[in-house]
C-alpha positions as CSV (number, residue, x, y, z in Angstrom):
1,X,-63.9,56.5,21.5
2,X,-62.6,53.2,20.2
3,X,-65.1,51.0,18.5
4,X,-64.9,47.2,18.8
5,X,-64.7,45.4,15.4
6,X,-67.8,43.4,14.6
7,X,-66.3,39.9,14.6
8,X,-69.5,38.4,13.2
9,X,-69.5,40.8,10.3
10,X,-65.8,40.0,9.7
11,X,-66.5,36.3,9.7
12,X,-69.4,36.6,7.3
13,X,-67.3,38.7,5.0
14,X,-64.4,36.2,5.1
15,X,-66.9,33.3,4.4
16,X,-68.3,35.1,1.5
17,X,-64.9,35.9,0.1
18,X,-63.9,32.2,0.5
19,X,-67.0,31.1,-1.3
20,X,-66.3,33.5,-4.2
21,X,-62.8,32.1,-4.5
22,X,-64.1,28.5,-4.6
23,X,-66.7,29.4,-7.2
24,X,-64.1,31.2,-9.2
25,X,-61.8,28.2,-9.2
26,X,-64.6,25.9,-10.4
27,X,-65.7,28.3,-13.1
28,X,-62.2,28.7,-14.4
29,X,-61.5,25.0,-14.4
30,X,-64.7,24.3,-16.2
31,X,-63.8,26.9,-18.9
32,X,-60.1,26.4,-19.3
33,X,-59.0,23.4,-17.3
34,X,-56.2,23.2,-14.8
35,X,-54.1,25.9,-16.5
36,X,-56.9,28.4,-16.2
37,X,-56.8,28.4,-12.4
38,X,-54.2,31.1,-11.9
39,X,-53.8,33.5,-9.0
40,X,-54.5,36.5,-11.2
41,X,-57.6,35.0,-12.7
42,X,-59.0,33.8,-9.4
43,X,-58.3,37.2,-7.9
44,X,-60.1,39.1,-10.6
45,X,-63.1,36.8,-10.7
46,X,-63.5,36.6,-7.0
47,X,-62.8,40.2,-6.3
48,X,-60.0,39.5,-3.8
49,X,-56.3,40.1,-3.5
50,X,-53.7,37.4,-4.0
51,X,-52.9,37.8,-0.3
52,X,-56.4,36.9,0.6
53,X,-56.3,33.8,-1.6
54,X,-53.2,32.5,0.2
55,X,-54.6,33.5,3.6
56,X,-57.4,30.9,3.0
57,X,-55.5,28.3,1.0
58,X,-51.8,27.3,1.0
59,X,-51.8,26.8,-2.8
60,X,-54.0,26.9,-5.9
61,X,-54.1,23.1,-6.0
62,X,-55.6,23.0,-2.5
63,X,-58.1,25.7,-3.5
64,X,-59.2,23.6,-6.4
65,X,-59.5,20.4,-4.4
66,X,-61.5,22.1,-1.7
67,X,-63.8,23.7,-4.3
68,X,-64.5,20.3,-5.9
69,X,-64.9,18.5,-2.5
70,X,-67.3,21.1,-1.1
71,X,-69.4,21.0,-4.2
72,X,-69.3,17.3,-4.4
73,X,-70.3,16.4,-0.8
74,X,-74.0,17.4,-1.2
75,X,-74.0,15.8,-4.7
76,X,-72.6,12.6,-3.4
77,X,-75.0,12.5,-0.5
78,X,-77.8,13.0,-3.0
79,X,-76.5,10.3,-5.3
80,X,-76.2,7.9,-2.3
81,X,-79.7,8.8,-1.0
82,X,-81.2,8.4,-4.5
83,X,-80.2,4.8,-4.8
84,X,-83.5,2.8,-4.8
85,X,-84.4,0.7,-1.8
86,X,-84.8,-3.1,-2.0
87,X,-81.5,-3.7,-3.7
88,X,-78.6,-5.8,-2.6
89,X,-75.4,-4.0,-1.6
90,X,-73.8,-4.9,-4.9
91,X,-76.8,-3.5,-6.8
92,X,-76.8,-0.3,-4.7
93,X,-73.1,0.2,-5.5
94,X,-73.7,-0.5,-9.2
95,X,-76.5,2.1,-9.3
96,X,-74.3,4.6,-7.5
97,X,-71.4,4.0,-9.9
98,X,-73.6,4.7,-12.9
99,X,-74.9,8.0,-11.4
100,X,-71.4,9.0,-10.3
101,X,-69.8,8.2,-13.7
102,X,-72.5,10.3,-15.5
103,X,-71.6,13.2,-13.2
104,X,-67.8,13.1,-13.7
105,X,-68.0,12.5,-17.5
106,X,-70.3,15.5,-17.9
107,X,-67.7,17.7,-16.2
108,X,-64.5,16.4,-17.8
109,X,-62.5,19.7,-17.6
110,X,-63.1,20.0,-13.9
111,X,-62.4,16.3,-13.3
112,X,-59.1,16.5,-15.3
113,X,-58.1,19.7,-13.3
114,X,-58.9,17.9,-10.0
115,X,-56.8,14.9,-10.9
116,X,-53.9,17.1,-11.8
117,X,-54.3,19.0,-8.4
118,X,-54.5,15.7,-6.5
119,X,-51.4,14.3,-8.3
120,X,-49.3,17.5,-8.0
121,X,-47.3,16.0,-5.1
122,X,-47.2,19.2,-3.1
123,X,-46.9,18.6,0.6
124,X,-49.6,21.2,1.4
125,X,-52.3,19.3,-0.5
126,X,-51.9,16.0,1.4
127,X,-54.7,16.8,3.9
128,X,-57.0,17.8,1.1
129,X,-56.2,14.6,-0.8
130,X,-57.1,12.6,2.3
131,X,-60.3,14.5,2.7
132,X,-61.3,13.9,-0.9
133,X,-60.6,10.1,-0.5
134,X,-62.7,10.1,2.7
135,X,-65.6,11.7,0.8
136,X,-65.5,9.0,-1.8
137,X,-65.2,6.1,0.7
138,X,-68.1,7.5,2.7
139,X,-70.2,7.5,-0.5
140,X,-69.4,3.9,-1.3
141,X,-69.9,2.8,2.4
142,X,-73.3,4.4,2.4
143,X,-74.3,2.4,-0.6
144,X,-72.9,-0.8,0.8
145,X,-74.3,-0.6,4.3
146,X,-76.5,2.4,5.0
147,X,-76.9,1.3,8.6
148,X,-74.3,-0.2,11.0
149,X,-71.4,-1.0,8.6
150,X,-69.0,-3.7,9.5
151,X,-65.2,-3.6,9.3
152,X,-65.5,-5.7,6.1
153,X,-67.9,-3.1,4.7
154,X,-65.4,-0.4,5.5
155,X,-62.6,-2.4,3.9
156,X,-64.7,-3.0,0.8
157,X,-65.5,0.7,0.5
158,X,-61.8,1.6,0.8
159,X,-60.9,-0.8,-2.0
160,X,-63.7,0.6,-4.2
161,X,-62.5,4.1,-3.6
162,X,-59.0,3.1,-4.7
163,X,-60.2,1.4,-7.8
164,X,-62.6,4.2,-8.6
165,X,-59.7,6.8,-8.3
166,X,-57.5,4.7,-10.6
167,X,-60.3,4.3,-13.1
168,X,-61.0,8.0,-13.2
169,X,-57.3,8.9,-13.5
170,X,-57.0,6.5,-16.5
171,X,-60.1,8.1,-18.1
172,X,-59.1,11.7,-17.3
173,X,-55.5,11.4,-18.6
174,X,-56.3,9.4,-21.8
175,X,-56.0,11.5,-25.0
176,X,-58.9,9.6,-26.3
177,X,-61.3,9.1,-23.3
178,X,-62.7,5.8,-24.5
179,X,-62.1,4.1,-21.2
180,X,-65.3,3.8,-19.2
181,X,-64.7,4.1,-15.5
182,X,-68.0,2.4,-14.9
183,X,-66.9,-0.8,-16.6
184,X,-63.7,-1.0,-14.5
185,X,-65.8,-0.4,-11.3
186,X,-68.4,-3.0,-12.1
187,X,-65.7,-5.6,-12.6
188,X,-64.3,-4.7,-9.2
189,X,-67.8,-4.8,-7.6
190,X,-68.4,-8.3,-9.1
191,X,-65.1,-9.6,-7.8
192,X,-65.3,-8.0,-4.4
193,X,-68.9,-9.0,-3.6
194,X,-68.5,-12.5,-5.0
195,X,-65.3,-12.9,-2.8
196,X,-67.1,-11.5,0.2
197,X,-70.1,-13.8,-0.3
198,X,-67.9,-16.9,-0.7
199,X,-66.0,-16.2,2.5
200,X,-69.2,-15.9,4.6
């Protein structure tokens, strides 16, 4: 008698293996930076084969980006939701920038590893780079206009995402990380919201 495979059990097992791989990538990056995220190390820590890794992710860079994005989404939602009420859009963004900067600077090895993965230039990571950017834009848009954002709000969020990424790259790649991403972002916020107000 032939038994039918339990597809739900297979799916659960695959999801658990995927989560172990994501956790392994984050742990390795936190401990040893970008160079520590190697197939052998991920395989050993996650308890999977190299074939399983590549069945889920086209490259180690994509694995690392997904690991950070999936961990970051709930955090960014929390950061956005934690912004106090009764503030102007510029004040809400400023509050969010402070919280976000605290988070990335406390986890410098992971941030540096992420930047290297995002800047690797590999074709397979392009969709993951886009997904990461969309996550950051959504975070800024939520702070700017929690309800019914306009096209101007969306454009402002896109500019802030670009400036934020540049500021984080400058901080992450500096031998002496004295650059404060928050300072760069606050100058951009001041310029953007002053310009938006003047054009209304």
